[in-house]
C-alpha positions in Angstrom: 89.5 23.7 86.1 92.9 23.8 87.8 94.5 21.5 84.8 92.4 23.6 82.1 93.9 26.9 83.7 97.4 25.6 83.8 97.0 24.5 80.1 95.7 28.0 79.1 98.6 29.6 80.9 101.0 27.4 79.2 99.5 28.1 76.1 99.5 31.9 76.6 103.1 31.7 77.3 103.9 29.8 74.4 101.9 32.2 72.1 103.6 35.5 73.7 107.0 34.3 73.3 107.3 35.1 69.6 105.6 38.4 70.6 108.1 39.4 73.1 110.9 38.4 70.6 109.5 40.4 68.2 108.9 43.5 70.3 112.7 43.1 71.7 113.9 43.1 67.8 111.8 46.2 67.2 113.4 48.0 70.2 117.1 47.0 69.2 116.0 48.0 65.6 114.7 51.5 66.7 117.7 51.9 69.1 120.1 51.0 65.7 118.3 53.8 63.7 118.7 56.4 66.6 122.3 56.1 66.6 124.6 57.6 69.1 123.3 60.2 71.4 123.9 63.7 69.9 123.7 65.7 73.1 125.7 64.4 76.1 126.0 65.8 79.4 128.4 64.8 82.1 127.8 65.4 85.8 130.6 63.7 87.3 134.2 64.2 87.5 135.2 60.8 86.6 132.7 60.5 83.4 133.7 64.0 82.7 137.1 62.8 82.0 136.1 59.4 80.3 133.6 61.2 78.1 136.2 64.3 77.0 138.4 61.3 76.0 135.9 59.3 73.7 133.3 61.8 72.4 133.1 62.9 68.8 133.7 66.5 68.2 130.4 68.4 69.4 128.7 65.4 71.1 129.7 66.4 74.6 127.8 69.7 75.3 128.7 70.1 79.1 130.7 68.9 81.7 130.7 69.3 85.5 132.6 72.5 87.0 134.6 70.0 89.0 136.3 68.8 85.8 138.0 72.5 85.5 139.3 72.2 89.0 143.2 71.6 88.7 143.4 70.1 92.1 141.5 67.0 91.5 141.0 66.9 87.5 143.5 65.6 85.2 141.8 67.2 82.3 141.2 70.7 83.7 142.6 72.2 80.5 140.4 70.2 78.2 137.5 71.0 80.6 138.0 74.7 80.0 136.7 74.3 76.4 133.1 73.0 77.6 130.2 74.7 79.2 130.4 73.8 82.8 127.5 72.7 84.9 127.0 72.1 88.6 125.1 68.7 88.7 121.8 70.2 89.1 118.9 68.5 87.5 117.0 71.7 86.7 120.0 73.2 84.6 120.9 69.8 82.9 117.2 69.4 81.8 117.5 72.7 79.9 120.3 71.7 78.0 118.3 69.1 76.3 120.5 66.1 76.5 119.9 62.8 74.9 122.1 61.0 77.6 123.2 62.5 80.9 126.5 60.3 82.5 126.5 60.1 86.3 128.8 58.0 89.0 128.1 56.2 91.8 128.1 59.2 94.1 126.2 61.5 92.0 123.2 62.9 93.9 120.3 60.3 93.7 118.1 63.3 93.8 119.4 64.4 90.7 119.4 61.1 88.9 115.9 60.4 90.0 114.4 63.6 89.1 116.2 63.7 85.6 114.9 60.0 84.8 111.2 60.9 86.0 111.6 63.9 83.3 112.2 60.9 80.8 116.1 61.9 80.3 118.4 58.5 79.9 120.7 58.7 82.7 123.5 56.0 82.9 125.9 55.7 85.7 129.8 54.3 85.1 130.6 52.0 88.1 133.5 53.0 90.3 137.3 51.7 89.2 138.7 49.7 91.9 141.4 48.1 90.1 143.6 48.9 87.1 142.2 46.0 85.3 138.9 47.7 85.4 140.0 50.6 83.5 139.7 48.9 80.0 136.1 47.6 80.6 135.0 51.4 81.5 136.7 52.8 78.5 135.0 50.3 76.4 131.6 50.7 78.3 131.6 54.6 77.9 132.7 53.9 74.1 129.6 51.7 73.6 127.1 54.4 75.4 128.8 57.1 73.0 128.6 55.0 69.9 132.5 55.6 69.5 133.7 51.4 69.9 136.6 52.1 67.5 137.9 55.1 69.7 137.4 53.2 72.8 139.4 50.3 71.3 142.1 52.6 70.5 142.3 54.1 73.7 142.3 50.5 75.5 145.2 49.2 73.4 147.4 52.6 74.2 146.5 52.3 78.0 147.7 48.5 78.0 150.8 49.1 76.1 151.6 52.2 78.5 150.9 49.9 81.6 153.0 47.0 80.1 156.0 49.5 79.6 155.9 50.6 83.2 155.9 47.0 84.5 158.8 46.2 82.5 160.6 48.8 83.7 160.1 47.6 87.1 160.8 44.1 86.1 164.5 44.4 87.4 163.2 45.0 91.1 161.2 42.0 91.1 161.8 40.2 94.5 163.5 43.4 96.5 161.6 44.7 99.3 159.6 47.3 98.2 159.6 51.1 99.7 156.9 51.4 101.8 154.5 54.5 101.0 151.7 56.4 102.6 148.7 58.1 101.1 148.3 61.4 103.4 145.0 63.5 102.8 143.2 66.4 104.7 142.0 65.1 108.0 144.6 62.2 108.1 142.5 60.4 105.6 144.4 57.6 103.5 143.6 54.6 101.2 143.6 51.0 102.0 143.7 47.6 100.1 140.5 47.6 98.3 141.1 51.0 96.7 142.5 52.3 93.3 145.0 54.1 95.0 146.2 51.0 96.5 146.6 49.4 93.2 148.5 52.3 91.9 151.1 52.1 94.6 151.5 48.3 94.7 151.6 48.4 90.6 154.6 51.1 90.9 156.4 48.8 93.2 155.6 50.1 96.5 154.0 48.8 99.7 150.9 50.6 101.3 151.5 51.1 104.7 147.7 51.2 105.1 147.8 47.5 104.9 150.1 47.2 107.8 147.6 49.4 109.8 144.7 47.1 108.6 142.7 49.3 106.5 140.6 47.9 103.7 138.9 50.9 102.0 139.4 54.5 102.6 139.8 55.8 106.3 141.8 57.9 108.7 145.2 57.1 109.7 146.3 58.9 113.0 149.3 61.0 112.4 151.0 59.1 115.7 150.6 55.7 114.0 151.6 57.1 110.8 154.8 58.4 112.0 155.4 55.1 114.0 155.3 53.3 110.6 157.8 55.6 109.3 157.5 55.3 105.5 159.9 55.9 102.9 157.4 57.9 100.7 154.8 60.2 101.9 152.3 61.1 98.7 150.6 64.1 100.2 147.1 65.7 99.2 147.2 69.2 97.7 145.9 72.0 99.9 143.2 74.3 98.5 143.0 77.9 98.7 141.4 79.2 101.9 142.8 76.1 103.7 140.7 74.4 106.5 141.8 72.8 109.5 141.4 69.8 108.2 144.1 70.3 105.7 146.4 71.7 108.3 147.8 68.2 109.1 149.4 68.2 105.6 151.8 70.6 106.7 152.3 69.7 110.3 155.7 69.9 112.0 155.8 66.2 112.5 155.1 65.4 108.8 157.5 68.2 107.5 160.1 66.4 109.7 159.1 63.0 108.3 159.7 64.1 104.7 163.0 66.1 105.4 164.7 63.3 107.6 163.1 60.0 106.5 160.9 60.0 103.4 162.8 61.2 100.6 159.7 62.2 98.3 156.5 63.8 97.8 153.8 63.8 95.6 150.5 65.2 94.6 148.8 64.5 91.7 145.0 64.8 90.1 145.8 61.7 88.2 145.0 59.5 91.2 141.3 60.6 91.6 139.8 58.8 88.7 140.2 55.2 87.2 141.1 56.6 83.8 144.4 56.2 81.5 145.6 59.3 83.2 146.7 57.0 86.0 149.8 56.2 83.6 151.2 59.6 84.6 151.0 59.1 88.3 152.2 55.3 87.8 155.1 56.7 85.5 156.3 59.4 88.1 156.1 57.0 91.3 158.5 54.6 89.4 160.7 57.3 88.9 161.0 57.8 92.3 162.7 54.4 92.9 166.2 55.7 92.7 165.6 58.3 95.1 164.5 56.0 97.8 167.2 53.6 97.3 169.4 53.4 100.5 172.1 55.4 100.5 175.7 54.4 100.8 176.3 53.9 104.8 172.7 53.4 105.5 171.2 50.0 106.5 169.3 47.6 104.1 
């Protein structure tokens, strides 16, 4: 009996393989016939921007309200042309989407409920390196059925990045200026973050690495002042400032910027891994002449 049972199982598996292949082919054919999604809703700031860059006219029917916030969105003007959502499952469902775009930090409740309601939800992975951006562009382009547009966006991004790196080539081998990212509550970005990648690509050293930070975390102001960076990249303060944001305008930080660091920058282009990071890179590269030692200074 055991041997016969084994033969029966093997025979069943062999017989089922063509059926499984046929089913897969039919599903692929059905998807191909269905074509690109026609009603796309984004509920994440980074997918908002990727979709606005790549979607066909009329394909994207709503983006998150955060996309219209100039403090964090590099495409706030474009977002103003779309209906805004609050990322709530009920309101998204009423939009009758055939695809919802989300990110790794999107509410698990919202994602789960939409899926239980039969809505297709796709989550775009976080960008942690500049090299991830072309992959994410093509992933989004594939979801939207906009591969040609995605390839053009990738080519434009890679060409822009190459130009910026060429501009920095004459400084290769020189000691890089030291920079710090300083946000509310003394938050900063360590070596395993996109912000760190932007800094080092722009020819700066990130003092968070000296402080031993690997991801995001707090850098006490006393430690920051002792590390004495050449550049402070400050977060933007929101209307109705909180106590956590008070550190951005602390007298010690004002003194550091006035007497040691010669530049400050706050930019929404840092938030998401999209081609807009090229704007932040370009402005950082342009700061190098201001940060060069003045005549009579050491170094």
